[in-house]
C-alpha positions in Angstrom: 28.7 -51.4 58.9 27.0 -54.8 58.5 24.3 -53.9 61.0 23.7 -50.6 59.1 23.4 -52.5 55.8 20.9 -54.9 57.4 18.5 -52.1 58.3 19.1 -50.0 55.2 18.7 -52.8 52.6 16.2 -55.0 54.4 13.4 -54.5 51.8 15.5 -53.8 48.7 16.7 -57.3 47.9 20.3 -56.2 48.5 20.5 -57.8 52.0 20.3 -61.3 50.4 23.7 -60.8 48.7 25.3 -59.8 52.0 23.9 -63.0 53.6 25.2 -65.2 50.8 28.6 -63.5 50.5 29.2 -63.8 54.3 27.6 -67.3 54.6 25.2 -66.0 57.3 22.1 -67.9 56.2 22.1 -70.4 59.1 22.6 -67.5 61.6 20.0 -65.3 60.1 17.3 -67.8 59.2 17.5 -70.6 61.7 18.0 -71.1 65.4 16.5 -69.7 68.6 18.0 -66.2 68.1 17.5 -65.9 64.3 17.0 -62.4 63.0 14.6 -63.4 60.2 13.2 -66.9 61.0 12.6 -69.2 58.1 12.0 -72.8 59.3 12.5 -74.3 55.8 15.9 -72.6 55.1 18.4 -75.1 53.5 21.9 -73.9 52.9 22.5 -76.4 50.2 19.4 -75.4 48.2 18.6 -71.7 49.1 21.9 -70.1 48.2 21.4 -71.0 44.5 18.8 -69.9 42.0 17.6 -72.1 39.2 19.4 -72.0 35.8 16.8 -70.8 33.3 15.4 -73.6 31.0 16.3 -71.6 27.9 19.9 -71.4 29.0 20.0 -75.1 29.6 18.5 -75.8 26.2 21.1 -73.5 24.6 24.1 -74.7 26.6 23.7 -78.4 27.6 27.1 -78.4 29.4 25.4 -76.4 32.2 23.6 -79.5 33.3 22.8 -80.7 35.9 20.4 -78.1 37.2 21.1 -76.6 40.6 19.9 -78.8 43.5 16.3 -78.3 44.5 15.0 -77.1 41.1 
C-alpha cells in the first residue's frame, strides 16, 4: 500500500504527509539508495513549517519560531 501511495500521490503534495508520519525522510531523501535525493534535507528542520508571523503576533505564547525559520 505504501508503494502504491508513493506513485499515486507523488505530485499531489500528499506524499509528504506519508513521509513525515512514518519518519521516512532520511530514507527517502538522503543516502546512496534514496528515492528522491535532496542533499540538503535536515530532519530537525524540514519536518516543520514556519509559524505565520500574524499568528505569532496574535499569540506570543507560540514563540519561539520553529527551528530554521
